[in-house]
N, C-alpha and C positions, 0 to 999 in steps of 0.2 A: 553238418552241412547236408542238405537234402539233395537227392539226385534230381536234376532238371531234365525232364524228357520233353521234347517238343510235342505239342498238342497236334497229333497227326489228323485227328478228326476235323479240327479247325482248318488245317492246311488243305485237306482233301476238299472241304466245302468251298474254299477259296479257288481251288483249281478248276472246279466245275461251274463257277459263277460265270454267266454270260458277260462278255466284255466287247467293247467296240470303241475304237479311237482312230482319229486321223493322225498319221505319222508325218506326212509331208505332202505339199502340193508343188506342182511345177508345170511349166509350159513344155509339152512334149513335142509339139510340132506347130509351126506357124509359117504362113506365107501370105504375101501381098503382091498382087499383080495389078498394074495399071497399063494395059496394053495400048490404049489409045491416047495416052498423055504425050505431049502437052495439048494437042489439038482439042481434046474433049473439054478442056477447061473453057473453051470459047463458046460451048453450047449453052443455050439459055433455057432449054426445056427442063421440066421437073423430072428428076430421076425416079425410077421404080426400083424397089428393093425386094429381093427374094432371100429368105433365110431358111436354112434347114439345120436341124439339130439331131445329133445321133449320140447314143450312149454305148459304151463298150467296157470291156474289162477282162482281167485274167487273174488267175491264182498265181502268186509268186512263190509262196511257201505254205506250210501247213495252215497257218492262221493269218497269212499276209496276202492282201489282194491289191491289185491296181485297178482303179476305176478311171474311165476317161469320158469326157464330154467334148464332142467336136461340133463346131458351128461353121457353116459355110455361108458367107454373105456375098451375094452377087448384086451389084448395083449397075443399072443400065440407064442410058439416056437414049431413048428410042431403041435401035438395035445394036448400039455400041456399048461395050462394057466400060463403065467408068472405073470401077475397081472390083476385084475379086479377092476376098479375104477368107482364108481357112485357118482355123486355130484349134488345137487340141489341148485342153487343160486336163492334167492327170493328177491323181492323188494316190498315195499309198495308205491303205487302211489296215488296221489289225482288228480281226473279228474272231473271237474264240468262244467255243461252247454255245453256239447258237443252233437251233433247229434248222435244217436245210431250207424249209419254206420261209423262215424269217431271214435267213442269210441271203437268199435270192432277192427278197424284197428290199433288204437294206442295200445290197449292191446295185439294184435297179432303180431305187427311189432316193434313199437317204444320201448315198455317196454323190450321185450327180447333183442333187440339190445343194450339197455343201460346196461342190466345185464350181457351179455355174456363176456365182458372183465374181470369182476370179477370172473366168472366161470373158464375162461381159466387160470387165474393166480392161482386160488385155486388148480386146477387139476395139473398144472405144478409143483407147490410147493409140493403137496402130493406125486407125483411120484418121485420127486427129493429126498424126505426123505426116499425112499426105497433103496437108494444108486445107483439107476439106473438113466440114463440121463433123464432129464425132457422131457415130450412130450408137444409140443406147438400145440394146436388145431388150425386148419385153421379157417379163417373167415367163417361165415355162413350168407347167404342172407335170412334174416327172412321174407322179402317181398315175395320171391319165395315160401318159406314154407307156408306162410299164403295163398297165391293164390292157391297152390296145395290143401291145406285143404279145402278151399272154393269150389274148383271144385269137390273134392271127396264128399263133403256134398251135393252139387247140384245133383250129379249123384245118390247118395243114396236116396235123396228125390224124384227124378224122377222115380227111380225104385220102390220105395214104392208106389208112385201114380199109376203106371201101374199095380202093383199087386192088389191094392185096386179096380181098375176098372175091373179086370178080374173075 
């Protein structure tokens, strides 16, 4: 009977292989306000809609991260709020053995892109429950948002460096 020793070189190469996976999605926070109901239902004017989207996240453990996408939808008829919806969709992701610059981009682009369809469905369903037609949020290019945030951060760092030299 031959000695069976584990192939440590194969195990070591598996340990350093980059990995990324979605572990769980969940609604982290949600609110709906209809401050002018029921009187606002009598209004005949076309409502205006304002949408803002924000991305966040945090490290939970060595290779585990939470990513969040928050959307705030404010719908008004003239100067009266028809409804205000704010929802945060979150996900827990595992990312291991990734270079820092790739990890930052994955957390800022890939994770929000994966979470956003869940957020869109949650908001559409919540608004539909108000007896109003659902609002289907448009697609968001999270790569553009990430690049804009990176550019703003670079400008802020450059401005802070100039102030420190003065």
